[in-house]
N, C-alpha and C positions, 0 to 999 in steps of 0.2 A: 159533818155539813157545813159548807161555808155560807156566810151571810151574803145576802144579794147586795151589790153595790160595793162591798168591801174591797180593799186593794188585794186582799188574798184571792178574791174571785177573779180579778182581773189577771193576776199572775197564774192561776190555775186555767184560765181561757189561753193565755199565750202558751202554756205547757202542753195544753190539749192540741192547739194546732200544730205544734212542732212535732207532736207524737203521731198525728194523722199523716203528716208529710214524711214520716219516717227518718227524720233527721235526729242526729245525736247531739245537737248542740243547742242552746238558748238564742232565740232571735231577739235582737236590740229592739226597744221600743221604737226607735227611729225609723226602723226597716220594716215596721208592721204595715199592714194595708191600712188606708186611711179609715175604713170602716172600723177596724179594731182599735185605732187609735182614738176615734169617736167615743167608742164604748169605755174604753179606759178612762177618757177625761169626764165622761158623763158620772160614771161611778166612783171615780176617785175624788170627786169634788171640785174638779178644775172647772173654773167658770169662765175662762178665756180660752177657748180653743179655736184653731184657725178658722175653722168653718162651724156653723151651727150644726150640733150633732142630729138634729131631727132631719135637716136637709140632706145631710150625707147618708143618713141610714134610708131616708125615703127614697133617694135615688138608687141605691143599690138594691133595695127591696123590689123597686119597680123593674130593674134590670134583670133581677133573679127571678121574677115571677114567670119569666118566659121557660125557665129550666124546669125539666121534668121531676119536681121534687115531691116527695111523700110528707105530708105535715105530720108531725109528732102526735102520738095518741097518749092523752093523760091516763095515768095508772089509776085503776079502781080504788076508791076510798081516800084519794088525795083531795086536800082542799085547795085554797086560793094560794096558799104558801107554795104547794107543791106545783102547782100550775105556772106560779111565777118562777120557780125555778126551772121547770121544763122548758119555758119559754125562754130563760137565759141559755140554757144549753142549745137549744134550737139556733139562737143567733150565733154560738160559737162554732157550730157545725157548718152553718152558713159561711161563715169567715174561714173555715178550714178548707171548705170545697173552692172557695174563690183562690185562696193562695195555692191550693194544689194545681188548679189551671194555670196559675201563672208561672209555677216553677216547671210544669210540663212543657209549656211554651218555651221558657229559657233553656231547658235541657234539649228540647227539640232544635233549637236554633245552634246551640254549641255542637250538638252531635252532628247537625246538617253541615256546619262549616268545617267541622273535622274530616267528614267524610268527602266533603268537596275538595279540600285540600289534598286528601290522599288520592283521590282520583285524578287530580290535576298532575301529582307526582308521576302516578302510573303512565299517563299520556304523555309525560316528559321523558321518562324512561324508554318509552317506545321510539322516540324520535333517534336517528342514527347519531353516531359519534362524528362530530364536526372537527375534532382535533386532527384528523388526518389531512384536512385543507390547509393546515398551517404552513405548508410548503409554498403555497400559493402566494401568501402574503408575509414574506420572511421579514428579517429585522431591517433590511435596507428599504423597506417600502417607505419607513419614515424620511429616509433620504430623498425619496421621489416627491415628497410634499410640495417642494419647490416647483417642481415641474408639472405636477397632475393638479388639474382643477378640482380641488376637493368640494367646492360648492356645488359643481355641477353633479359630482358623484353623490353628494348628499341628497340632491333633489331627485336623482334617480331612484334611491331608496325609498320603499313604501312608508306612508303616513301611518300615525299610530292609530288613526281612526281606520284606516284599511285593515291594520292588524287586528284591531279590536272586533271587526265585524267577523273574522275568522275565528275568535275565541269563542267557547261555548257560553250560553247564557246561565251564569250561575245563580241569578235569582230564581230562574225557573226550576234549575236542578234543586235549589234549597226548597222550593214549593213541594217538589216531588218528595224529597226525603221527608219533608215535616208531615205529608200525607201518609207515607208509610208508616212513619214513626206513630202518628196518632192512631192508625189502623191497628198496629201491633199492640199498641198500649190498651186500646180499647178491648182487644181480644183476650189479652193475658191478664187483666186486672182482676184481682181476687174479689173486691167488693161489688155487689149487685148495683146497677143504676137505679136511681131514684125515681119512682113513678110520680107523674103529675096526673092532669086530667086524662080521660080517655082519648081525646083527640090528640092530645100530645104524645101518648104512647103508640098510637097508630102511625103518627107521622114518623116516629122513631123507628119503628119497625119497617115502614118503606124505606126509610133512609139506609138501614142496614142492608136490605135487599139490593138497593141501587148499587151501595157500595160493593157488595160482594160481586154484582155483575160487571162492575168496571174495573175490578181489580187486574184481571188478565189483560184488559186493554191498557191500562197504566203500564203494565210491565211490558207489553209489547212496545208501546210508545217510547218507553225509556231504552229498550234494545236499538229501535230503529235511531233514536236520537244519538245514541252511542256511535253507531255505524256512521252516521252523517257527520258527526264531530270527527271522526278518525279520518274520513274522507277530506274533510275540510283541512286538517292538519297536513294530510297526505299532498293536497294541492298547494297549501302555503310551502310545504318543503320544496316542491318542485319550483315554484315560483322563486324561493330563495337560491335554489340551486342554478337556476338560469342567469339570475341577476348576479350571482357569484361567478358565473362563467365569463359574463361581459367584462366584470371588473378584472379577472384575470387576464382577458385579452388586452386590456388597457395597460396592465402592468407589463406584460410580456412585450408588447409593442414598444413601449417606452424603453424597455431594456434592450430591445434589438436595436434602438436607436443610438444607442451607446450612452445613455444617461449613467448607468452603473454596470459595468462590465465584471462578470464573474464566472467561474468556471462551473459549467452545468455538470452537476453529479448525478450518476445513474440512481435510480428509484430504487426501492428495496426490492420491489417485485421483479424488475428488470435483472437485478443482481442474482436472484434465486433462479430466474429462468435461464440464465446463461449457465449456471450449475448443471441444471436438468439437461441442456443441450449437450454439454459435454459428457454427461454421464450416458446419454443415448447413443453415443458413438464409442463408447469405451467397452471394451471386452473384459468383463470382470475375471479376475483371477484372484487366487489366494482367498477364496470365500468372501470376498468384497462385493456386495450386492448393493444395488440401488434402492434404498429404503427411505429416500426423501419423500415428502407428502407431495400430493397432487391430488386433484379432483377428476376421478375416472367416471366419465358418463356412459353408462350402459344401458341397454334397453332392447326390446324386441324391434324387428324391422318396422318402420312406419309408425312407432309408438310416440313420435313427437319430441325425441331426445334433442334433434339438431334445432328445432324451433324454440325448445327450452333454452338452449346455448344461445341462440341468436337474441333471445329476450335479455338474458343477461349481459350479453355484449352490446345491446341496444343497436344492433344493425342486421340486415338480412344479407350475411356474408357468405354462407355456404349454397352449392348447387342444390336445386330442389328438382324432384320428379314425382310422378303419381305413382306409387307403389313399386318404384324401381329402386335397385339399391343405388344410393349415390355416395354414400361414404364407403370408400373402398381400401382406406389406409387410416391409421391414427392421425389425428389432427390436433397438435398442442397448441392450444390458444393461451396466450399470456396476456390477462387483463389487468390494466393499471389506470390510474387517474392521469389525466392531461388536459391541457386547455383546448385541444383540437381532436375532433373524432376521426382518427386516422388508422389504418392498418398496414403492417410492413413484413414482409417474411424475413427469417432469419438470414438468408443468404443473398439478399437483394436490398437494394438502396432505394428501390421506388416506394413511395408512399401513396396508397389509395386513400382518397378524401371519402369518408363514408357518409357525407352529407350530399354527394353528388351521384346520381344514378348511373351515369356513365362509369364511373370508377368502381361503383359497387357490382356492375355487370362485368367489368374487367377482371375485378378481384374474384368473383365467382367461377368465371372461365378459366382463371390462373390456376386457382385450386383443383378444378377438374382435370386440366391438363397434368397438374403434378401428380394427382392421384392415379391417372392412366398411365403415366410415365413409370412410376414406382411398381406397377403390377407387372411381374413377368409374363413371358409368353405362356399361355397354357393355363394361367392362374386367374382368379377372380378378385381376390383381395391380396393385400401386401402388408406386411409388417413394418415397413419403412415410415417413420414418422415425418409429418410435414409440420413445420415449426412457423407458428404465425403469432404476431403481437397485435393487440387492439388497444388503443388509448382513447380516452374520452372523458368529458366532465362526468362525474356521478357514477362512473363505473368501479365496482367493488373490485379490490385487488386479490388477484387469485390466479392460479394456473390449472387450466381444465385440459382433458383429454378426451377427445370426441371419437369413440370407437365405433367399427362397423356394427350394424344392427345384427341381432342374434335372430338366425333362421331356424326353422324347424324342418324344412324341406328343400332340396337342391333342385332348382327349376332348370328348364333347358336354357343352354347357354352359359350356365356356370360349371365351373370345374367340379369334378366329383368330390373333392376334399375341401370344398368351400366352407361347408357346415364345421368340420374339425378345426380348419384353421381360424375360424372367427372364434370358436370356443378358446383355442390355444391363445390367441392373441388377447382376449379378454381376462383369461386367467393369469397370464403373465403380468398384467397391470394390476389386477385386483389382488394378487397374492402378496404384494407389498403390505406389509403390516400397519404402515403409516399413510397408506392411500385412502383417501375419502370416497366411497363408492355412492355416486349419484344414481339411484335405480329408478328409472323411467318407465312407468306403466300406463298403458293406454286405458283410460276410464270408459272408453265407448264401446268396448269389446268385453266379452266374458273374462273375468279374472282367472278362471280356469285354463284359458287357452295361454296364458303367459309362460315363457319359458325362462325368463331372465330371473324371476324371483327365486327358482331353484338354484340357480348357478350363483346368485349372490348369497343364498343361504349357505351354501358350501363354503364360499370364501370367507364369510362373516358371520359365523352361526350364532354369535352374541349380539350382533348389531350394534357393535361399539363404535364404528366407524361408516355407518350406512345412513343415508338420508332418502326418504322414498318419496317419489314426486307423483301424483296422479294427474295426468293431462286429459285434456278434452272433456272436462267437467261438464260444459255446457250440454254436449252431446249425451254424456252420461245422465244428467238430470233429466233430460228430455226422453231418453229411450227405457230407462229402468223404471219398472213399476214400484219398486220398493227403494225408496231414497234412503232408508236406513242402511242399505247394503254400501252405499258410499261412505257412511259414517263408520261401518265396520272395517272398511278398507283404511281409512286415513287415522283410525284407532288401532290398527296392527291386529285386529281380531279375526280377520279373515284369512291372511296368509299366515303360514308358519315362519316366515321371515321376521325378524326382529330389526329395529332401526331406531336411530337417535331421535329423529323427528319425521313427521308426515306432513305433506303440503299437497294443496290442490291448485292447480293452476289452469288457465285459458289461455291458448297460445293463437287465437284468432279463429276465422270462420272457415278456415280451410283453402283460402285463396293466396296464390303465391304473390299477387300484387299488392298485399296488404303492407302498410307501413307500420314501422314500430309502434309509432304514436296511435294511429287507429287501433292496433291490437291492444295497447294498454287501456285506452278509453272503454274498448269492448269488454275488457276483463273487468274493469272497475264497475261499469255499469251492470254487468252479470251479477257479480257477487253483491251488489248493492240491493238488487232485486231479488236475489236468489232466496228461496225459503230454506235451502240448506244452511245458511247462515242465520236467517231470521230465526228458524226454529232451533237453533242451538246444536245442529248436527256437526257444523263446521265452526272452528273458532277463528276469530279475527286474525290472529298471528299465523294461522295455518293457509291464508289463501295469498293469492298475487305473486307473480315472479319477483316482485321488489322485496318482499319477506323473504322469498326463498333465497336470493342472491345475498341478503344480508346474513341470513343463517348459514349459508355455506361458507361465506368469506370468514365469518368469525370462527366457525369450526375447522377451517384450513389453517387459519394463523395461530390457532390454539395448538394444532397438531404440530405445526412448524416450530413453535417455540418450544416444544416438548420433546422433540426429536432431533433437531439440527445439531445440537451439540454432541450428542451420542455418535452421530453419523460423521461428524468431523473427527471424532477420536479414532473411529473405525479405519478411515482413510489415512490417519496419521500412523497407526500400525502397520497398514499394507505398504505405507510409504518406506518405513524402517525396513521391512522385509526385503522389498526390490532393491534398495540401496545395498544392503548387506550381500545379496547375490551378485549385484554387479562388482562390488569391491573384491569379491572373492574369485570371480571368473575373468573379469576384465580389468585388472588393475591400472593399466597403463595406457587405456583407450578413454576417449572422451565419450560422454554419453549423447550420441547422436541418433536422434529419431530418423523415421524413413525419410521425411522430407529434407532433413539435412545431409543424410547420405545421398540422396538423389542429387542435391546440389553439388556435393563433392564429386560424384560421379560425372556429373555434367560437365563441370569444369576440365576434369581429365579427358574426357572424350573430344572436348572442343580443342584441347592442348594436341592431342594426337592427331586431328584434322589440320591444324595450323602446321604440324611438322611435316606433312606433305609438300607443303611450299618450300621446305628446306631441302628437298632432294635435288642433287645436282642435274644439269642438263645431260652431261655425259651418262649418268647412271640411268636416266629415262631412256635414253636413246639406245644404250646398250640392251637394256630389258626388252624394250619395243621391238628392236632389230632381230633379236634371237627369238623372241615368240612368234613375230609375223613369218619368219622362215619356217619355223617348226609347223606353223599352220599352212603353208602354201608350198612347201617342199615337195609333197607327194603329187600335187598337182602339176608342178613345174616338170618334175621327171617323168611322169607317167603320161601326161597329156600334152606335153609341148616338146620335150627334149628327145624322148624315144620316138615319138612318130617323125619327127623332122630328121632325125638320124638314120632313118631308113631310106632316104633319098640317096641318089647316086652323085649328085653334083652341088656345089655351094649356092647356086642360084635357087635351086628348089629348096634347100635346107633354109635359106634366109627367107624365101618367100612364105614358107610353111611356118616359120617362127614368128613372122610378123603378123600373120593372119590370126594365129592362135593367141598371141599376146594381145592384140586388139580386142578379141572376143573375151578374153580373161578380164581386162582391164575394165570393159563396159559393164559386166554383168556380176563378177564376183569379187575382185580384188578390193573395191572400196569397202564393201561390207565386211570382208574378212578383216580388214585393217581396223575399223572402227570396233569391231568385236575384241580384237586383241587389244586395243588401247582401253577399252571398258574394263576388261579382265585385268589388265595391269593395274589399273588404278585400284581395283578392288583388292587385289593381292597386296599392293603396297599399303592400302589402308589397313588391312588385316594384320599385315606384319608390324607395322607400327603399334597397333594396339596390343599385339603379343609381345613385343619388346617392352612396352609401358608396364605390361602386367608382370613381366619377369622382375622389374624393378620393385614394384609393391606387390608384397606377398599376400595382401588382404584379397581373397577370391570372392568377396561379398558383391562385388559388380561384375562378375562374369555373365550372368544372365542378361543383365541390363545391357552391357556392351554388345553382346551378340545380337540381341534384338534390336538396338538402334542401328547396328552395322547392317543387319538385313533389311529393316524397314527403309533405310536411306537408300540403299543400292536398289531396292523395289521402286521407289519413287523417283529415282535418277532416270531422266531420259536425254540421251545424247543430242547435241545439236545436230539436226539432221541437214541444215544448210552446209555444214563442213564436208558432207559427203561428195557434193558436185565439185567442190573446189579441189578435194582430193583427188577425185578422179581425173581431172585435168592435169594436176602435178604428176601424178602417176603414169599418165599416157605420155606425157613429154619426156619424162625421164627414161622410159622403155624405147621411145623413137630415136633416141641418140645412140649411135654405133661406133663413135670415133673414140678410141683409146689414146689419150694424148702422151703418156709417159710410160716408162719401164715399170715403175712402182705400180702404177694401176694394172699393167698387165701382170705382173708377179702376184699381185693381191686376188685377181681373178682367178689365175691358175690354183692359187692356194685354197681360195673358197671352192672352186670346183673340186679339187682333190679332196678336200674334207668331206664334202657332200657326197661324193661317189664312193669313197670309203665308207661312210656311215651306211649308205644304202646296202653296199656289198656285204658288209658285216650283218645287216638284218637279213638279207637274202641268205646267206651262208646258214644263219640260224633257222630259217623256214625250212631250207633242204634238210638239214640235219634232223630236224623234228619229223620230216616227212618219211625218211629212210632209216630212222632209228639208230642205235649205237653201231659204231664200226668195229672191226675185230679186236681192236686193242681195248677198248671198253667192255667188249663181250668177255674177254679173258680176264681182266683185272677187276672189274666191278660185278661180274656174274650177272650181266643184264642179257636179255634176249630180245630179238625183234619180234613185233606182233605179226600176225599174217597180213595186214595191211601194209605195214612197214616193208615187209619182204617183198611185196608185189611192187611197192614203190621203188624199192632198191632195184629190182630187175628192169623196172622201166627206166629209171634214171641211167643204169649202165648201157642200155640200148640206145638211149637218146645221146649219151656222151659219144659213142662212137659216130653217130650220125653227125654230130657238131664237128668232130675232128675230120671228118671228110669233106665237110661243107663249112669252112670257117666264116665265109661270108654268107651264110644263110639268113634268110629274112626272119622275122619276128613271129611268123605263123606257119605252122605245118600244113602241109597239102593233105588232101584226103588220101592220095595213094601213098603217101609216106605214113600216114596214121595207119593204114591198113597192113603196110610192110612191117612196121614196129609190132603190131597185135600179133601177126602171123608168127613173126619170129619168135615172140614170147610165149605164144602157144606150142611152139616147136619144142620150147624147153619146159613144157607143162605149166605155164603161168598163164591163168586166165585174167584177161585185163580189159576194162571198158574204155572205149575211145575218149570218153570225157576225162578219165583219169590221166590217159596219155597227154592230152592237150594241157591240163593243169600241170603236170609235171615238167612239161616242155616250157611253159610260161616261166617257171622259176628257174629252170637251166638256162634258158636263152637270156633271161636277165641278169644273171651271173656272168655269162659268157659276154654280154655287151657292156657290163660294167668294168670287167676286167679290160677289155679293149679299150674303153674309153680312159681309163687309168693310164694305160700304155701310150695312148695319144696325147694325153695331158702331160706326161714326161717329155714328150718329144717336142710339145709346143712351148716349153720353157725357154728355148733359144729361138722361138718363132717371132718375136716382136720386131725384129729387123726386117723380116720379109712381110710381116702384116703392114708396117709403116710405110714400106715402099710398093705394096701392092703386088708383090711377086706371086706367080701363079705356079705352086707346088703342091702336088696332090696329097704328099705326106704333111705338109706344113700348112695346109689350109685349116686355120685353127677358128672356124666359126662358131663351135661350141664354147670356145673360151671367151669370144665376144658376147655369146649369150649369156654366159654365167656373169660377165662383167655388168651387162646391162641389168640383170636381176639383182646383183649386189648394189648397183648404184640406185635402183628404184628401192631398195629396202632402206639405204642410207636416208634418202630423200623423204620416203614415207615416215621413217622414224623421228626424223626432225620435224616434220609437219605436225604428227600427233604430239610430238612434246611440247611444241609450242601451244597447241590448242589444250593440252592438259593444264599445264602451268597457267595460262592466262584465263581459261574459261571454266573447264571443267571440275577443278579443284576447289575453285570458289564456289560453284554451283553445288558441289557435293557438301561443302561447309555449310551452305545455306539450308540444304536438306536435312543435314544433321542436327542444325539448331531446330528447324520445324518439328522434327521427329521428336526431340527432346522437350520441346514446349507442349507438344500433344500429350506425351507421356506424363509429363508434369502435372497436367489439368485432369489426368485419368487415375483416380485414386485405386481403382481395382486393377490397372495396369501395373502401377507401382507396387502394389501388395504382392501382385504374381513375381515380378522381376527383382525386388530387394526383399530376401526372406532370411529367416534364420532365427534362432533364439537369441542372437545378440540385439538384432533388429527389434524383435518383439519385446524384449525386456526394457530397451530404451524408450520404446513408444509407451509402455505401460508406466514407467517411472515418471515420464513426462505428463501423462494424463493425470495420474495421481497427485502429482505436485501441483498441477494447475488447480484440480479440485479442491485440494486442500485449501490452497491459498485463497481461492474464491470463497468457499465456506467460512474460512475465518473472517475474511472481509465482511462477508454478510452477516456473521453473528455480531460482529463489531457494531455494524449499523444498526442491527436488530436491537441491540442493548441500548444505543443510543436513542432510538425512536421510543423506547419503554420510558 
């Protein structure tokens, strides 16, 4: 027992207080509660405390009288001393209770502050990384400080008071955490509460019931406050992005004015997109496949995948239709950060300003035209990729590929294989092990109707590269009777498909005229008021397209960093294989790809066309004269010379010749002459190309040269105005009948002899074929005549006798003569048809006429003297020689005229046509692929592509490391 008032009792009081607080150390006297210090000073004999002890104790007794305390009961049999001791312990317990409340408050404040700090850090981590905006304000910005009004920019920035308004109320949060702490401490405390009076106990019981009823409301208020705070941060982020965009515009405008010139480098995502564009055109060989990452957007038709892509791109860039298939081919969209919101196609230089509605409409129209152009006739979808780049402030950097929507049934107007083609295209993109699959599911329809989830499960059964997106959540919440079904979907418990993450988004109210800003506002308002988020079915990081784009971008770049170097090594090995094959097969040839080979062939063809202008005039005229006579000789002999020769006097002969020559010149001769000239030009062009081919043994250009020649000739049209002038020249040449000198006379006779001998030789050959082999050939070569040849031979013998009797017989047999010949043959037992008799007579008379004309031609060799003096002698009337001289002179003049037209006009026009054909072929990739073929060409093409891919990949990897 301790004596009351002793110093040991005071020390025991201090130890008791420390024990009740659960502390393991002694509390210094200076840090005791004032009431404890007063008790210590009173009983330790201290006569000068800071305050009168009775006043201090009275004040604290008065304040503690309101607490529900139970007064201590004196033990039975104890006296006054025991009562005094119990009184002293009651005072100690009171002091301990007061100190306990103090440290509860102190611990609550410390815990609340720590929790508030941790919550702030979590919210801070939720903000996007602004390090990627460093390119907007590079090092040279400090050099611009002399030209940029920094005070004006500083005024444009938000004030601290405005930012403070957006920050959360930490005092209120501290109060809420203090409330929760006190609630939990009161429920888990092991010591029972002290009882006061009956009224105090009743009030305490009512207070507990009130607190229990308001617990749920407090939790709901905290959740709502958390959502509001997140939305405040989101708005503050958007505001900062907008102000940052204005700042970047100022910097770029100053840079454009020449304040600081520097070379603009390609962004990291643009470098990566170029690699993907090259790979899309590369036909992989040697097991080299395109395994570079990209985000593949797949979903059922009308599931909203295009709308999701537009929200990520922050522009309505795709054609839209109600229930109609709009995406008919894959569209590769490269998203990147930029000062202006623009879009541009890979193969076009036009920039579409996405802030202007007319440019947006033009862009949608252009995409639709390209899709329809890529679809072949008889098909509905195409595998040809349309490449598009979209730049703008706040856009996450990534490469997405929008695929045609998966369908379950082929409808009217579609090709029968449309469903299989879409599946094939989707699998081709998703089977890439590094492709990120963005699976879009329509939340407004039954999940069991989805087709794409099964397809994605086949391609990525473990869900290591799949991100699931539930669209149209607003309609789903309105239509579904069980909201927990949405929770099952976004938690991955409804589908057998696994995924890296699950997101729920709203892409508007379904109107095609909605803007991106209105859709964002509608999405934020919906999730702020949605009970799905308020009841905890959806988490804050799982909603809005903003969070989705951040997550997809992070996943995309993580996949890029993990796989790009491995892909670079694969292409390095492929390059080594291709170079080894080239060295072994074509060691002395340069590695020329298809375009380079086409340029080489183009130069050769143009050189060959130019060679046409080097042809001598004599060569042109000789060829033209020879070909023209071969073309018209039959008409001259059969239709002009033979009919005129049947006349009995020279006047009639000349009249007949003049009439027939005039008719021939007006109708046929100019046309024939132009045909001959055009054919001659073609043959000379082909001859030069063949000669050039003989010099160069490389036959890789044969198909191309032949196609160029045919197409050029097809396009070439002779100048029609030349025909009229040629007709006049030919008519004047044939009108002249005056032979001025003996050499011209001799040349005409030689021309006539050569012509008649050629015709006679041809006639003899025809007769020989008609009658069959003679007796010598029959005996020596053991050949016999056919029955028809026997009849022809008998008819020939009979007609020969007739010609011998009538040497000056006309060209035609009379009917009685035909009857006589037939009866004579029948008398020898040969049945013959009158038509056969006339046909045989025609050939025999022609031979007879040509033989007589040749004899007359020999006589006319000495007739120039008589012709010059106009002597009349029946034997030496050489009118036929004059006819052939007129024909010969017409041929010479016509050949000279055609040669002039060829060299002055048509060769140049042909050269122009060849250039046009080559230019057209050069722009037609399919045509070049058809005409320039072979393993050598394909090997050079592959080698060039692989080198280009490897070089660009290495440059991209280097830039990627620098960004790290």
